[in-house]
TORTORLUM-36024 format. One line per 8 residues: number of its first residue (from 1); their letters; for each residue x negated, y negated, z of N, C-alpha, C, CB. Coordinates in steps of 0.1 Angstrom, whole numbers, m for minus. Each point is the difference from the previous one (the first is absolute). Last residue first. Glycine has a CB too. Example, Ala and Ser with C-alpha at 12.3 -4.5 7.8 and 13.67 -1.06 7.14 Angstrom:
REM residues 2
2 = sa = m128 22 71 m9 m11 0 8 m11 8 m12 6 m22 ~ 9 51 21 9 m12 0 m9 m12 0 19 12 12
***
This chain:
REM residues 205
205 = kmydevle = m453 m1 136 3 2 m14 15 0 m2 m20 13 m3 ~ m20 m34 41 12 8 m3 4 0 m15 8 m6 23 ~ m46 m19 m4 m2 15 1 13 8 m4 m16 m4 18 ~ 10 m46 m17 m13 5 m4 0 15 m1 m11 m20 10 ~ 50 m5 5 m4 m6 m14 m13 7 m5 11 m22 6 ~ 6 33 38 10 4 m11 m5 m4 m13 19 m2 17 ~ m45 m11 20 0 15 m2 9 4 m11 m5 3 24 ~ 4 m49 m11 m12 4 m6 0 15 m3 m12 m19 12
197 = fckeetln = 48 0 12 1 m3 m14 m13 5 m8 14 m20 6 ~ m14 26 41 11 8 m6 1 m3 m15 12 0 21 ~ m41 m27 5 m5 13 m2 10 10 m7 m15 m3 20 ~ 28 m41 m6 m9 m1 m12 m5 14 m3 m6 m23 6 ~ 32 20 33 8 m2 m13 m9 m1 m12 17 m13 14 ~ m38 15 27 6 13 m3 9 m1 m12 0 6 24 ~ m19 m46 m7 m10 9 m6 5 13 m4 m17 m12 14 ~ 46 m18 9 m4 m5 m13 m10 9 m7 5 m23 8
189 = nqvtvyel = 7 33 37 11 3 m10 m4 m5 m14 17 m2 19 ~ m47 m7 16 0 14 m3 11 3 m10 m8 5 23 ~ 6 m48 m7 m11 2 m9 0 15 m4 m13 m19 10 ~ 44 7 23 4 m6 m13 m11 2 m11 13 m17 12 ~ m21 30 34 10 9 m7 4 m5 m14 8 7 22 ~ m36 m35 5 m7 13 m2 9 9 m9 m13 m3 22 ~ 30 m38 m6 m9 m2 m12 m6 13 m3 m4 m24 6 ~ 30 24 33 8 m2 m12 m8 m1 m13 17 m12 14
181 = qemtggky = m38 13 28 5 13 m4 8 m1 m12 0 8 24 ~ m16 m49 m6 m11 9 m4 5 14 m5 m14 m12 17 ~ 40 m27 1 0 3 m15 m10 10 m4 9 m23 m4 ~ m3 4 49 11 9 m3 0 4 m15 13 m11 19 ~ m61 m2 4 13 m6 m1 11 10 m4 m11 m21 m7 ~ m37 29 13 5 m4 12 14 m6 m1 m23 m4 8 ~ m3 3 m51 m4 8 11 5 m6 13 m21 7 m13 ~ 26 m17 m36 10 m2 9 m3 8 13 17 m3 m18
173 = klsaekat = m46 5 m18 3 m15 0 11 m3 10 m7 m2 m24 ~ m5 47 14 m9 m7 10 2 m15 0 m17 18 m3 ~ 37 15 m28 8 m3 12 m8 m8 10 13 21 m4 ~ m32 m5 m37 10 m10 m3 7 m5 13 3 9 m23 ~ m34 27 24 m7 m13 m2 10 m11 m2 m19 13 m11 ~ 36 31 14 m5 m5 13 m7 m14 m1 m3 24 7 ~ 19 m2 m46 11 m5 8 m5 m5 14 15 17 m11 ~ m46 4 m17 4 m13 m6 11 m6 8 m7 8 m23
165 = hdryaiwe = m7 35 35 m11 m10 3 4 m14 m5 m17 18 m1 ~ 45 19 m9 1 m3 14 m11 m11 4 9 23 5 ~ m10 m6 m50 13 m7 3 1 m5 15 11 14 m18 ~ m48 13 4 m1 m14 m6 13 m8 4 m15 9 m19 ~ 14 37 30 m10 m8 9 m1 m14 m5 m13 21 5 ~ 39 7 m31 6 m2 13 m9 m8 9 14 21 m3 ~ m32 m6 m38 9 m12 m2 8 m3 13 3 6 m24 ~ m32 32 22 m8 m13 0 9 m12 m1 m19 12 m11
157 = rqekrlqd = 39 30 7 m5 m2 14 m8 m13 1 0 25 4 ~ 15 m12 m46 11 m4 8 m4 m3 14 15 13 m14 ~ m45 5 m18 2 m14 m2 11 m5 9 m8 2 m24 ~ 1 44 24 m12 m7 6 2 m15 m1 m14 20 m6 ~ 46 6 m15 2 1 14 m12 m7 7 13 21 m2 ~ m15 m17 m45 10 m10 4 2 0 15 11 3 m22 ~ m38 30 4 m7 m13 m1 9 m11 4 m14 9 m18 ~ 32 34 14 m9 0 12 m7 m14 0 m3 25 m1
149 = meekplqe = 30 m16 m36 8 m3 12 m9 m1 13 20 12 m11 ~ m39 0 m31 4 m14 0 8 m4 13 0 1 m25 ~ m12 45 19 m12 m9 2 3 m14 0 m13 17 m12 ~ 48 14 2 m5 1 14 m12 m9 2 9 23 1 ~ 26 m38 m40 m9 12 3 m5 m1 14 m7 1 m24 ~ 54 m26 15 m15 m1 m3 m7 13 2 1 m24 7 ~ 48 19 0 m4 m4 m13 m15 1 m3 19 m15 0 ~ 4 23 43 6 10 m10 m5 m3 m14 20 2 15
141 = klagyien = m33 m31 20 m6 13 3 5 11 m10 m2 m6 25 ~ 20 m38 m24 m13 1 m7 m6 13 2 m3 m24 2 ~ 42 15 22 3 1 m15 m13 2 m8 21 m14 3 ~ m25 5 43 6 13 m2 3 3 m14 10 m1 23 ~ m24 m42 m10 m11 9 0 5 15 m2 m12 m16 16 ~ 44 m18 m13 m7 m1 m12 m12 10 m1 7 m24 m1 ~ 18 20 41 8 7 m11 m7 0 m13 21 m7 12 ~ m39 m17 25 m2 15 1 7 7 m10 m3 m3 24
133 = lledwidy = 9 m43 m24 m13 3 m3 m3 15 1 m7 m23 8 ~ 48 6 7 0 1 m15 m14 3 m5 18 m17 m1 ~ m11 11 47 7 12 m4 m1 1 m15 15 m1 19 ~ m32 m38 0 m9 12 4 7 13 m5 m9 m13 20 ~ 33 m28 m25 m12 1 m10 m8 12 3 0 m25 m2 ~ 37 17 31 5 2 m14 m12 2 m9 20 m14 4 ~ m29 3 41 6 13 m1 4 4 m14 8 m2 24 ~ m21 m43 m15 m12 9 1 5 15 m2 m12 m16 15
125 = adgevkkl = 44 m18 m11 m6 0 m14 m12 10 0 8 m24 m3 ~ 14 17 44 8 8 m9 m6 1 m14 21 m7 13 ~ m43 m21 18 m1 14 4 9 9 m8 m4 m8 23 ~ 7 m38 m30 m13 5 m5 m2 15 4 m10 m24 0 ~ 48 1 17 1 1 m15 m13 6 m5 15 m20 m1 ~ m14 11 46 9 11 m3 1 2 m15 13 m4 21 ~ m37 m33 m4 m7 12 1 8 13 m3 m13 m12 18 ~ 35 m30 m18 m10 1 m12 m8 13 1 m1 m25 m1
117 = ayttddip = 29 15 37 8 3 m11 m9 2 m13 20 m12 10 ~ m40 m3 30 5 13 2 7 5 m13 1 m3 26 ~ m14 m42 m22 m11 9 m3 4 14 0 m16 m17 8 ~ 55 m18 m17 m9 3 11 m11 9 m6 18 m2 17 ~ 23 m16 m39 m14 m5 m3 m10 3 10 11 m18 m12 ~ 32 50 m1 m1 m14 4 m15 m4 m3 18 3 18 ~ m1 37 m37 11 m2 9 0 m15 5 m1 25 7 ~ m20 m20 m54 m2 7 13 12 m3 9 m25 m3 m2
109 = nkrmeeve = 14 m4 m50 12 0 8 m2 8 13 14 m1 m21 ~ m48 m5 m13 8 m13 m2 12 0 10 m7 m1 m24 ~ m21 39 21 m8 m11 6 8 m13 m1 m21 12 m7 ~ 40 27 m12 m1 2 15 m7 m12 6 0 25 m3 ~ 2 m23 m44 13 m4 6 0 2 15 11 7 m21 ~ m49 8 m2 1 m15 m1 13 m5 6 m14 1 m21 ~ 8 45 17 m8 m5 11 0 m15 0 m15 20 m1 ~ 38 3 m34 6 2 13 m8 m6 11 9 22 m9
101 = nktdnlkk = m27 m24 m34 11 m9 1 7 2 13 3 0 m24 ~ m37 30 14 m5 m13 2 11 m10 2 m20 6 m14 ~ 32 37 3 m4 m1 14 m6 m13 3 m5 24 0 ~ 17 m15 m44 12 0 8 m3 m2 15 12 14 m17 ~ m47 m7 m14 6 m13 m2 12 m2 9 m9 m1 m24 ~ m11 44 23 m8 m10 7 5 m14 m1 m19 14 m6 ~ 41 20 m18 2 2 15 m8 m10 7 4 24 m3 ~ m10 m22 m43 13 m5 3 3 0 15 9 7 m22
93 = lyqdklsa = m47 14 7 m2 m14 m2 13 m8 3 m17 4 m17 ~ 17 43 16 m6 m5 13 m3 m15 m1 m10 22 3 ~ 29 1 m41 9 1 12 m6 m6 12 9 21 m10 ~ m35 m18 m29 10 m10 m1 10 0 12 m2 1 m25 ~ m31 33 23 m6 m13 2 10 m12 m1 m21 9 m9 ~ 34 35 m2 m2 m1 14 m6 m14 4 m2 25 2 ~ 29 m23 m48 m11 7 6 0 m2 15 m14 m3 m22 ~ 55 1 m17 m6 m7 12 m12 9 6 22 m12 4
85 = tdkapvnn = 9 24 m41 m12 m6 m4 m7 m7 12 9 m2 m23 ~ 28 43 11 m3 m9 11 m14 m6 m3 15 12 17 ~ 21 9 m54 m12 1 7 m2 m11 11 m10 11 m21 ~ 56 16 m1 m8 m12 m1 m13 2 9 21 m14 m3 ~ 7 54 m25 m2 m7 13 m8 m13 m2 2 22 12 ~ 32 2 m47 m14 m2 1 m2 m8 13 m4 0 m25 ~ 47 13 5 m5 8 11 m15 m2 2 18 16 m4 ~ 9 m34 m33 2 m7 13 m5 7 12 20 m9 m11
77 = ttdgkedt = m22 28 m33 m9 m11 1 2 m8 13 1 m2 m25 ~ 27 38 15 m13 5 3 m10 m11 1 5 21 m12 ~ 40 m30 m1 m1 4 14 m14 4 4 24 7 m1 ~ m15 m15 m45 m1 m13 8 m1 3 15 14 m11 m18 ~ m8 47 m11 m14 m5 m2 m1 m13 8 m2 10 m23 ~ 44 10 21 m9 8 8 m14 m5 m1 14 20 m4 ~ 19 m40 m23 2 m3 14 m10 7 9 24 m4 m5 ~ m24 13 m41 m5 m14 3 1 m3 14 6 m7 m23
69 = gnsgtdtn = 13 47 7 m14 1 0 m7 m13 4 2 17 m18 ~ 45 m15 13 m4 6 12 m15 1 1 21 13 0 ~ m2 m29 m40 1 m10 11 m5 6 13 20 m10 m12 ~ m19 38 m26 m10 m11 m1 0 m9 12 0 2 m25 ~ 34 30 21 m12 6 4 m12 m10 m1 8 22 m8 ~ 34 m36 m8 0 2 15 m13 6 5 25 3 m1 ~ m19 m6 m46 m1 m14 6 m1 1 16 12 m10 m20 ~ m3 49 m5 m14 m4 m1 m3 m13 6 m1 13 m21
61 = tnntntdn = 45 3 20 m8 8 9 m14 m4 m1 16 19 m3 ~ 14 m39 m27 2 m5 14 m9 7 10 24 m6 m7 ~ m24 21 m38 m7 m13 1 1 m5 14 4 m5 m24 ~ 20 44 14 m14 2 0 m8 m12 2 4 19 m15 ~ 43 m23 9 m4 6 13 m15 3 2 23 10 1 ~ m7 m24 m43 1 m11 9 m4 5 14 18 m11 m14 ~ m15 43 m20 m12 m9 m2 0 m11 10 0 5 m24 ~ 38 23 24 m12 7 5 m13 m8 m1 11 21 m6
53 = dtsaasas = 29 m38 m14 1 0 15 m12 7 6 25 0 m1 ~ m20 2 m46 m4 m14 5 0 m1 15 10 m9 m21 ~ 5 50 2 m15 m2 m2 m4 m14 5 0 16 m20 ~ 45 m6 20 m6 7 10 m15 m1 m1 19 16 1 ~ 7 m35 m35 1 m8 13 m7 7 11 22 m8 m8 ~ m20 31 m33 m9 m12 m1 1 m8 13 3 m1 m25 ~ 25 37 20 m14 5 2 m9 m12 0 6 22 m11 ~ 39 m30 2 m2 4 14 m14 4 3 24 7 1
45 = ddntnqss = m11 m17 m46 m1 m12 8 m3 3 15 16 m11 m16 ~ m8 47 m13 m13 m6 m3 m2 m13 8 0 10 m23 ~ 41 12 25 m10 8 7 m14 m6 m2 14 21 m3 ~ 22 m40 m20 2 m2 14 m11 7 8 25 m3 m3 ~ m22 10 m43 m5 m13 3 0 m3 14 8 m8 m22 ~ 12 48 8 m14 1 m1 m7 m14 3 2 18 m17 ~ 45 m16 15 m5 7 12 m15 1 0 21 14 0 ~ 0 m32 m38 1 m9 12 m5 6 12 19 m11 m10
37 = nknpsqnd = m16 37 m28 m11 m9 m1 0 m10 11 1 2 m24 ~ 35 28 22 m13 7 3 m12 m9 m1 11 21 m9 ~ 31 m38 m3 0 2 14 m13 7 4 25 1 1 ~ m16 m8 m47 m4 m12 7 m1 2 15 10 m14 m18 ~ 5 52 m6 m14 m4 m3 m4 m13 6 3 12 m21 ~ 42 5 24 m9 6 9 m14 m4 m2 16 20 1 ~ 19 m34 m31 1 m7 14 m10 6 10 24 m5 m5 ~ m21 24 m39 m6 m13 m1 1 m7 14 7 m1 m24
29 = ltsedsst = 13 42 20 m14 2 0 m7 m14 m1 2 22 m11 ~ 45 m20 8 m5 3 14 m15 1 1 22 13 3 ~ m2 m20 m45 1 m12 8 m5 3 14 20 m8 m13 ~ m17 43 m17 m11 m9 m3 0 m12 8 0 8 m23 ~ 36 22 28 m13 6 5 m11 m9 m3 9 23 m3 ~ 32 m36 m15 0 m1 15 m12 5 6 24 2 0 ~ m17 4 m47 m3 m14 3 m1 m2 15 12 m7 m21 ~ 2 49 7 m14 m2 m3 m4 m14 3 1 17 m18
21 = gcatlivl = 45 m6 22 m9 7 10 m14 m2 m2 17 17 2 ~ 13 m33 m35 1 m8 13 m9 6 11 24 m7 m6 ~ m19 31 m35 m8 m13 m2 0 m8 13 6 0 m25 ~ 21 38 24 m14 4 0 m9 m13 m1 6 23 m10 ~ 40 m28 6 m3 3 13 m15 3 2 23 8 4 ~ m5 m14 m48 0 m13 8 m5 2 14 18 m9 m14 ~ m11 47 m13 m12 m8 m5 m2 m13 8 3 10 m23 ~ 36 16 31 m12 7 6 m13 m8 m4 12 22 m1
13 = vvtlmgll = 29 m36 m19 m1 m3 15 m12 5 6 25 0 1 ~ m16 11 m46 m4 m14 1 m2 m4 15 12 m5 m21 ~ 5 48 11 m15 m1 m3 m5 m15 1 3 19 m16 ~ 43 m10 22 m8 5 11 m15 m1 m2 19 16 4 ~ 11 m28 m39 0 m10 11 m8 5 11 23 m7 m7 ~ m18 36 m29 m8 m12 m4 m1 m10 12 7 4 m24 ~ 22 33 29 m15 4 1 m9 m11 m4 7 23 m6 ~ 39 m30 1 m3 1 14 m15 4 2 24 6 5
5 = fkrkm = m7 m6 m49 0 m14 5 m4 0 14 18 m7 m15 ~ m11 48 m5 m12 m6 m5 m2 m14 5 2 14 m21 ~ 38 8 31 m11 6 7 m13 m6 m5 13 21 2 ~ 26 m34 m23 m1 m6 13 m11 6 7 24 m4 1 ~ m15 23 m41 m4 m14 m3 m2 m7 13 12 0 m21
***
């Protein structure tokens, strides 16, 4: 009777233990399942974040490339050389006007009022205008056709004779006086100045 009782009790205990073990296993499986899902969600989030970072980096790279392209294009535009628009004719007209002003200042400010000082001024002015006249002929020789330049030389010889004759005629009103030579050189200078302007305006390009 006792033996049957003990066997019954043992059977009940085993059943209870078995039931507890099964419940524990199911609980463990249930706990592992959320953890597994959480791990998968974490991995998905990481992949999404990495993809977003890559897209951002790609956009930044494209933006930088576009900026560099714009800068390079701008630098190329700035390298266009400026053109010199001043012609030889304009340069010589400016030079003639500057020389004219220089001679006028010389005449206004002689060393003194003596005839010698005035002759010195006109002598210096003659050297200036005569040198400039020869320089202009040299420039025209490079520009004009040979036939036209030959004709200009012929006219030049005739003009020199005209200039000297005109200066002589003007000086005769002071014949025998201290002003005769001064008047002669002054007229020569004035006619040479006019000839310089005429050659540049009519022939130079």
